N, C-alpha and C positions, 0 to 999 in steps of 0.2 A: 503493499499500499504506500501511497504518498502521504507523508506525515508532516505536520507542522508541529514542532514541539514547543510547549510553553513551560518556562521555569526561570528562576532567578538565582537563588543562593547556591553555595557549594554542595548542599545536600542533594541538589537536582542533577549535578554533573554526572554521577554514575548512571542514572537512568538514560541520559543523552548519549553517553558512551555506549551503553548496551544497545540502544536503538541504532546507533551508527554502525555497529558491528552485526546488526540483524539482517534479515532478508528484505526489510523494508527500506524505503528511500526517505531520509529526512531532508525535505527540500527547503525548510526555513525554520527559524526559531523565533519565538515571541518572548520578550523579557522585559523587566522594568527598566525605565530610563536610567542613565548614568547617574550615580549619587555621589555626594561628597564623602571623602574617606581620608584617614590619616590626619596628622597634625596640620598639614597644609590645606586640608579640606578641598583638595583637587577632585574634580569629577572623574570617577572611575567606573569603567563598565562592569556589569555583574559577572560573577564566575561563569554563568551559563553563556553570556555574550562572548566572553573571552574564549571559551571552549569552541563555540560555534565559528568564530572568526578564524581560529586555528584550523578548523576543518573545511574552511571555505564556504560556509553556509550563510545564505542571507539572514540578516538579523533585523527584526522589527522591534521597535521600542516605543509603542504608543503610550502617551501619558494616561489615557483611558482606552480600554479595548473597544469602546463603542464609537470612537472617532470615525468619521466617514472615510478618511484617507486609508485608515487601517482596514476598515471593513471592505473597501474596494479592492485593496491589495490582497487580502485574504481570499476574496472571491476570485480574483485573477489566478492565484496559485491553485485554487480548487483542490485542497487536500481531501483525501478520503477519511482521515481521522486526525484529531488533535490530542495527543497524549500530553498530560499536564502533571508537573511535580513542583509544588511550592512556588507557583507563579506570583502570588501576592496581590492580585487584583481580580475584581468580580467580572466574569464573563457575561456580557449582555445577551439577551435572548437572540437578537439579530445575528450576532456572531455565532451562537450555539447552533444555528440552523444551517450554516455554510458547509461544514464537512458532512459527507453522506452518513458517516458513522458517529457523528457527534464528537464531543470532547470527553476524554477518559482520564479521570483523575487517579493518581496513586496517592493515597492518603495513609498516613502512618498511625492507624489504629484499627481495631476490629469493629468496624461499623455495625450498629449505630452508636457505639460508645465513643465518646470524645470527638464529636464533630466540632471543627473549628481550627483556629490557627496554630494552637499549641497542644496537640494531642499527646506527644511523648512526655512533655513536662507535666502535664496534669495526670497522666498515668503513674508516673514515679511519685508525685506528690500525694496521690490517693493511696499508694501502696499496692498497686496492681502487681500481681506475681507473673502474669502472662499478658502480653500485648501482641501487636502484629501490624500487618499493613492490608489494605484493601484497594482494589481497583473498582471504580464505579463510573457510571455515565453522569456527567454534570447536568443538572437541571436547575431551575430557578431557586430552589430551596437550598439551605446550608447543608452541604455534604449529605444530601438526603436521597440522591439517585440510586437506581438499582445497581447491585453489586455483581461484578463479573468473577472475581476471584479474591481469595484471602491467603495469608500465610500467618503463622504464629511464631512468636519469639519470646523466650523465657527471660524475665528480668532478673538480672544477677544481683546479689546483695550490695555490691559496691558500684553498681552502674550510675553514671551521671546521665543527664539527658543527651549530652554530646556522644557518649559511648553508645548508648542505645540507638540513637538516631543514625549514627554511622553504620551499625549493623543492618538496620532496617533500610537504609538508603541502598545498600548493595543487594541485599536479598529482594527488596522491592523492585529493583531494576530488572531482575530476571522475571518477576511476576508481571511487570508491565509489558515486557517483550511477549511473554506467553499469552497475555491478554490480546495484544495486537495480532498474533498468529491465530488465535481462536476467532477473532472477529473476521479476519480475512478468509478463513477457511469455512465460515458460516456455522462454526460450532459454538459460538459464544451464547450462553444462555443467562443473561443478567436476571438476578432475583431481586424482587422488592425488598427493602429493609424492613425488619419487623418494627412494629409500633412500640413495643416494650424494649427497655434497655437503653433508651437515648440518654446521653449525657453530653454536656457542652465543654468545650476547651478554648475559651477565648484567649487572646494574647495576654501574656503575663504583664502585669503593671509593676512599677517599682514597689509599691506597697505590698503586692503579693509576695515579693521576695524578701520582705523584712522578717528577720528571725524573732519569734516571740519566745523568750527563754522560760516563760511560765508554762509553755506547752511541754508535753512529755518528750523525752529524748528521742523517741522513734519519729515524732513528727518533725523535730528539728533536723534530723538526719535526712528525712525525705524532702524538706524545703531545700536544703543545701544541695542535694543531688539533683533534684528536679530543676534548680535554677542554674545549674552549671552546664555549660560556660555562660549562658546568657539567660536572664539579665544579670545573674549573680546575686546570691543570697547576701544579705548585709545586716549589720547592726551598727550602733554607734558607740564610741569610746572616747572619753575626754572631749566631747562635743563634735567629734569628726566621724564621718562615715567609715566603717571598716568592712570590706567584703570578705566573706568566708568562701574561698574559692575551691577548697578541696574537701572531700567527704570527711565528716567527723567519725571518731571511733566511739561507739557506745560502750561505756564501762559497766561491769556488773556491780551488784551491791547497791544499797541505799546511799544516797548522796548526803554528804555533810555540808554541801554548799547551797546557798540560796540561789534561786533562779537568777542567771546572769553574773553570779559571783565567780571570780577567777582564782585559780590555784596554780601558781607558777613554780616550776622545777627547772632544773638545768636543761633538760631536753624535752620538756612537755609543757603544755598549757591546758589545764582542765577547766571546764565550765559547768555550773550547776544549772540544771533544768527543772521543769515541773515534776520529773521523776528521777532518772539516773543522771550521773555526771557524763559529759562527753569530753573527748580529748580532740582539740583542734588539729587539723592537718596543715593546710596552707591558707594564708590570709594575704589580703592586698590592702595595705593602708592607702588612704586618699592620696593621689598623686605620685604614687610609687608602684614598683612592680610587685608581683606576687612573690611570697617568700614562706619558708616554714614558720609556723607560729611561734616556736621557741626562739628563732632568731628575731622575730618582730618583737617578742617580749624582752629580750635582752637589749636590743637597740633603743626601745622606748622606755627602758628601766621600769618595767611594770612590777608591781608588788602584789603578792597574794592578798586577797580581800577587796581589791578593786573590782568594779563591776561594769558590765556593759549596760548602757542606758536604754531605757524604752522597753 
């Protein structure tokens, strides 16, 4: 089939690579417009755009996918299908109707669970033990279209959202290719999503990533892992924001520390929670690079008994 691939971040690149290596022809790519990045805030093309340019593929960067110029060009290309991975913009009804087989999204959850922009993060923060990926035909509702195929992935105890998303991106790339194959062969049988079991996964806000030390240690651990690498779990110390970038270690036994209270040793920093103590792994002070918590404590001359604020 002739495909127009839609995607933007690094997590979409494995799927583009898999489609380029498949029996199908990727004739163009749709991605978000160049965005400011780095200290200089220079405009930088998305990872998908960069990969497409390397492959010599036409790149379309509409500000909105409903723009007349974009719609006209898409109609000229006349794709059979438009596979999508983390594109980042709403596909308008007019565009949905152009490809014969519609737009097929690779979504990183077991639908109808975790519909929305941050399914992996929400799955980790909710404590899911198994998650996965689904391919479905895009319709006007939020991730509500009929499902072509699924795969499952076990959540490991130390997984961050970055770890889990990386595995799902590669496994999901193969699922997306198999879905394209089935559609071309006339063997695809999309199934409507069940009405029960729907949950939503909106983009995480800064406040979602704030660590509440009065919560149980298990909840603190889930927030840290679910928000890594982005947006990054955080707390405040001495009036400044401190990111907790690495998974924490849950310590056995009852805590002698109040929620947010620190216990500093030569090679460790422990914190009290609403249940057990946790040992910090890696932290990132404001304006500095990430570092082991013990190094941070030594450099900032932190004493036991000081507390995280809020």
